[in-house]
VEXDOFI-155551 format. One record per residue (C-alpha): residue number from 1; residue in one letter; x, y, z. Coordinates in steps of 0.001 Angstrom, whole numbers, padded with zeros to 6 digits. Layout:
VEXDOFI-155551
PT num residu      c1      c2      c3
PT NUM      a       X       Y       Z
...
//
This chain:
VEXDOFI-155551
PT num residu      c1      c2      c3
PT   1      m  034167  114115  098492
PT   2      m  034454  111707  101432
PT   3      t  033461  112516  105037
PT   4      d  034963  111073  108240
PT   5      d  033116  110328  111452
PT   6      d  034248  113602  112973
PT   7      g  032659  115588  110152
PT   8      s  035844  116543  108353
PT   9      s  036073  116016  104620
PT  10      s  038763  114623  102340
PT  11      r  039483  114686  098630
PT  12      s  041608  111538  098419
PT  13      p  042076  108266  100316
PT  14      l  045464  109468  101719
PT  15      r  045429  112967  103148
PT  16      c  046565  115178  106017
PT  17      s  044162  116748  108477
PT  18      d  042952  120237  107604
PT  19      h  043959  121278  111116
PT  20      q  047243  119472  111421
PT  21      i  049036  119908  114717
PT  22      f  052812  119856  114518
PT  23      d  055227  120886  117230
PT  24      t  058878  120523  118229
PT  25      k  060322  119209  121460
PT  26      n  063926  119475  122661
PT  27      v  064765  117001  125405
PT  28      d  068040  116173  127135
PT  29      v  069293  112620  126853
PT  30      g  068083  110407  129696
PT  31      q  064834  112275  130290
PT  32      n  061361  110768  129912
PT  33      v  059142  111937  127046
PT  34      t  055356  111722  126700
PT  35      l  053504  112482  123448
PT  36      i  049695  112741  123531
PT  37      c  047246  112214  120668
PT  38      s  043490  112970  120961
PT  39      r  041088  110022  120768
PT  40      d  037316  110035  120431
PT  41      h  035398  106842  121285
PT  42      r  032666  107915  118830
PT  43      w  034998  107242  115855
PT  44      h  033558  103912  114769
PT  45      f  035706  101330  112941
PT  46      t  038783  103534  113407
PT  47      n  042358  102637  114373
PT  48      l  045078  104887  115741
PT  49      f  048821  104442  115164
PT  50      w  051972  106024  116501
PT  51      i  054748  105873  113899
PT  52      r  058320  107140  113860
PT  53      l  060172  108567  110850
PT  54      v  063965  108606  110791
PT  55      s  065966  109884  107834
PT  56      q  066917  107151  105336
PT  57      n  064820  104524  107187
PT  58      f  061363  103094  106600
PT  59      p  058574  104333  108912
PT  60      e  058427  102351  112148
PT  61      i  055096  101486  113794
PT  62      l  055513  101913  117543
PT  63      g  051978  101004  118636
PT  64      s  048310  100889  117618
PT  65      t  044882  100912  119233
PT  66      t  041195  101358  118427
PT  67      s  039160  104511  118856
PT  68      h  036798  102955  121371
PT  69      d  037904  102375  124947
PT  70      a  040103  099289  125273
PT  71      p  043020  098572  127635
PT  72      t  045685  098203  124922
PT  73      i  049345  098551  125826
PT  74      e  052301  097877  123508
PT  75      n  056001  097996  124283
PT  76      t  058851  098460  121782
PT  77      h  062177  098454  123584
PT  78      h  061967  101491  125906
PT  79      i  058872  102961  124162
PT  80      t  055324  102271  125389
PT  81      t  051966  103164  123787
PT  82      k  048679  102881  125666
PT  83      q  045156  104236  125909
PT  84      e  044258  106840  128465
PT  85      p  040944  108668  128877
PT  86      g  040328  110499  125589
PT  87      t  043959  110083  124440
PT  88      f  046405  107681  122845
PT  89      v  049758  108173  124565
PT  90      l  053339  107405  123532
PT  91      h  055860  107279  126364
PT  92      i  059672  107119  125937
PT  93      n  061554  105971  129020
PT  94      r  064999  107551  129399
PT  95      a  065330  108999  125914
PT  96      q  068397  108129  123865
PT  97      l  070171  110098  121133
PT  98      s  068817  107596  118581
PT  99      d  065256  108609  119533
PT 100      t  065641  111859  117612
PT 101      a  062959  111594  114897
PT 102      v  059542  112776  113725
PT 103      y  056637  111090  115516
PT 104      y  053156  110973  113968
PT 105      c  049803  109954  115382
PT 106      i  047669  108662  112500
PT 107      k  043964  107859  112344
PT 108      v  042971  105186  109821
PT 109      r  039368  104427  108897
PT 110      q  038745  102110  105974
PT 111      r  040816  103669  103152
PT 112      n  041181  107096  104766
PT 113      m  044295  108182  106639
PT 114      t  044485  111349  108738
PT 115      f  047600  112749  110410
PT 116      l  046313  114014  113749
PT 117      k  049540  114982  115502
PT 118      g  053172  115397  114473
PT 119      t  056152  116075  116719
PT 120      f  059787  116582  115845
PT 121      l  061627  115248  118885
PT 122      r  065266  116236  119237
PT 123      i  067321  114522  121916
PT 124      k  070248  116648  123019
PT 125      g  073383  115027  124364
PT 126      p  075942  116547  126739
PT 127      d  077320  119792  125349
PT 128      p  080827  119108  123969
PT 129      g  081560  122831  124078
PT 130      i  083030  122731  120546
PT 131      t  082489  126030  118744
PT 132      g  084118  125210  115416
PT 133      v  086091  122710  113337
PT 134      t  088282  124169  110584
PT 135      q  090847  122804  108145
PT 136      d  093726  124615  106493
PT 137      s  094077  124608  102721
PT 138      l  097304  123711  100912
PT 139      s  098993  126727  099349
PT 140      n  101920  125092  097535
PT 141      p  101667  122649  094604
PT 142      v  102067  119013  095585
PT 143      h  103988  116488  093481
PT 144      p  104255  112697  093770
PT 145      g  106590  111754  096603
PT 146      d  106223  115070  098465
PT 147      p  105532  114964  102240
PT 148      v  102140  116541  103002
PT 149      t  100698  117497  106396
PT 150      l  096957  118106  106791
PT 151      q  095743  120026  109831
PT 152      c  092392  120172  111594
PT 153      s  091743  122826  114263
PT 154      v  089089  122252  116939
PT 155      l  087915  125300  118920
PT 156      s  086155  124680  122227
PT 157      n  084873  126574  125224
PT 158      s  085514  124853  128550
PT 159      e  082806  126912  130298
PT 160      n  080072  125390  128108
PT 161      r  081461  121877  128063
PT 162      t  079365  119440  130099
PT 163      c  080889  116312  128594
PT 164      t  083988  114605  129969
PT 165      e  084484  112316  126974
PT 166      d  087757  112665  125078
PT 167      d  087611  113844  121495
PT 168      r  088573  111436  118748
PT 169      v  089397  112534  115203
PT 170      y  088837  110499  112056
PT 171      w  090213  111401  108629
PT 172      y  088094  110607  105582
PT 173      r  088876  110933  101885
PT 174      t  086369  111416  099068
PT 175      k  087250  110851  095414
PT 176      p  085175  111614  092294
PT 177      d  085224  107943  091251
PT 178      e  084061  106658  094672
PT 179      s  080459  106703  095883
PT 180      h  081348  106611  099589
PT 181      p  084101  108309  101600
PT 182      s  086959  106129  102823
PT 183      l  088269  106109  106381
PT 184      i  092039  106418  106129
PT 185      y  093226  107349  109617
PT 186      s  092065  107857  113203
PT 187      q  093816  109414  116154
PT 188      g  093078  109788  119845
PT 189      k  094119  112179  122561
PT 190      n  097862  111652  122012
PT 191      g  097904  112932  118441
PT 192      y  097342  116661  118843
PT 193      d  098638  119899  120375
PT 194      c  096399  122201  122415
PT 195      e  096838  125758  123594
PT 196      w  094713  128185  125582
PT 197      s  093853  131629  124296
PT 198      p  095571  134397  126315
PT 199      e  092600  136733  125662
PT 200      a  089959  134231  126803
PT 201      p  091236  131617  129279
PT 202      s  088202  129388  128626
PT 203      q  088911  129191  124880
PT 204      q  091037  126242  123751
PT 205      k  092400  125385  120314
PT 206      c  093563  121862  119533
PT 207      v  095329  121094  116246
PT 208      y  095262  117559  114839
PT 209      s  097837  116707  112149
PT 210      f  097965  113938  109590
PT 211      s  101129  113436  107466
PT 212      r  102094  111147  104615
PT 213      n  104200  111009  101433
PT 214      v  101668  111314  098639
PT 215      s  101283  109548  095310
PT 216      l  098916  110077  092404
PT 217      s  096347  107747  094032
PT 218      d  096066  110113  097038
PT 219      t  094228  112790  095046
PT 220      g  090913  113769  096679
PT 221      t  089267  115885  099377
PT 222      y  090172  115090  102981
PT 223      y  087772  115710  105878
PT 224      c  088421  115506  109584
PT 225      a  085508  114333  111743
PT 226      v  085545  115015  115488
PT 227      a  083543  112452  117476
PT 228      t  082673  113467  121024
PT 229      c  079734  113299  123426
PT 230      g  077575  111333  120991
PT 231      e  078038  113861  118182
PT 232      i  080175  113996  115052
PT 233      l  081381  117362  113766
PT 234      f  082963  117630  110313
PT 235      g  085547  120097  109091
PT 236      n  085257  122083  105864
PT 237      g  087602  119756  103960
PT 238      t  091028  120124  102354
PT 239      k  091419  119458  098638
PT 240      l  094596  117641  097642
PT 241      d  095598  117794  093967
PT 242      i  098708  115895  092917
PT 243      e  100542  117595  090043
PT 244      v  102839  115685  087687
PT 245      p  105875  117826  086695
PT 246      v  105633  118835  083038
PT 247      v  108800  118731  080897
PT 248      h  108775  121779  078605
PT 249      p  109981  121353  074992
PT 250      w  112926  123673  075488
PT 251      n  114013  121703  078553
PT 252      l  113703  118478  076573
PT 253      q  115750  119955  073728
PT 254      k  118389  121138  076177
PT 255      t  118533  117700  077747
PT 256      n  118882  116040  074351
PT 257      t  121733  118434  073435
PT 258      v  123578  117617  076647
PT 259      v  123128  113889  076054
PT 260      f  124391  114262  072462
PT 261      l  127496  116165  073593
PT 262      l  128206  113555  076235
PT 263      c  127934  110829  073608
PT 264      v  130327  112716  071309
PT 265      a  132808  113223  074148
PT 266      l  132593  109541  075028
PT 267      s  133175  108551  071406
PT 268      i  136219  110830  071142
PT 269      s  137583  109424  074395
PT 270      l  137206  105869  073091
PT 271      i  138995  106808  069852
PT 272      v  141866  108450  071766
PT 273      i  142168  105444  074064
PT 274      a  142227  103066  071086
PT 275      f  144888  105193  069320
PT 276      l  147062  105355  072428
PT 277      s  146730  101617  072947
PT 278      y  147768  100972  069330
PT 279      t  150723  103372  069582
PT 280      i  151928  101783  072806
PT 281      k  151676  098296  071297
PT 282      e  153596  099336  068148
PT 283      k  156265  101055  070183
PT 284      h  156628  097950  072326
PT 285      k  156947  095750  069241
PT 286      n  159604  098033  067688
PT 287      s  161557  098110  070937
PT 288      a  161472  094330  071151
PT 289      a  162614  093960  067514
PT 290      a  165440  096437  067984
PT 291      s  166546  094687  071146
PT 292      l  166459  091334  069346
PT 293      q  168486  092716  066442
PT 294      t  171064  094205  068814
PT 295      n  171396  090916  070638
PT 296      t  171836  089077  067339
PT 297      e  174561  091481  066153
PT 298      t  176361  091196  069490
PT 299      t  176301  087421  069298
PT 300      r  177728  087519  065769
PT 301      a  180523  089868  066802
PT 302      e  181454  087626  069685
PT 303      q  181519  084608  067422
PT 304      q  183799  086389  064938
PT 305      i  186211  087365  067741
PT 306      q  186327  083791  068951
PT 307      q  187059  082488  065440
PT 308      r  189921  084981  064997
PT 309      g  191475  083903  068251
PT 310      l  191426  080250  067188
PT 311      r  193165  081085  063908
PT 312      t  195904  082987  065645
PT 313      h  196722  079992  067813
//
């Protein structure tokens, strides 16, 4: 077992203090924040660090110093670390929303690391007064080519709202074959309808709508995200399933029967037309032959009459 200068013991090179101090601070945006870590000048060959942990990011070292008295000051953007009597202080000037994180004061001596102080610092922005974001589900089946309207309702309370920023709504779509959601549409203050509740005059409901004619590629879950006052609030999502109409066997058989009957009727019509055309042609030929024969006989009769007249003279 290893022993530190302050008399505490450890079982491994990397450990947490047996008396770990961890607290939570809630601070409004723009305020100053001071975090204090104890320091003992009797800790020989010891360094102190302030680090910041933000989700999905590597730890960030904000400042370091030694345990013995030394006028060390470090600045990182709007964050300052410095020694004060018996303490190692971290000061945040005019806190920003991005300063929300977990802050640790760590003591390092040789291969030993001790977490002396931990603070979860939450920076609160202006209250948007939004009490809920809901989305309506689709009740009727949707087929390719159908017009679909998705709705997102934002409930707010004007009495609690301390932010004057306009809301902005973004529509995202997630699909099983995609690792990240896709932004498909955004709309500002002109794309919604708002109404006040008659029961509670301070309650307001704004409905954002998004419409399109869908195809098979539009299948997925659609989320509306309301961005306001430095915050993003997501709705519960609307699942959109595109159904392809199924042709039942009996419908297919009925269709085939109708097509067959139409083909038969067309064939009969063609036969009748051909027969009528042939009959008309034959009748025309017979009429022409009869007319020719009549003309021939008339000519012969006239010739015979003329010959008889010549003989008489």
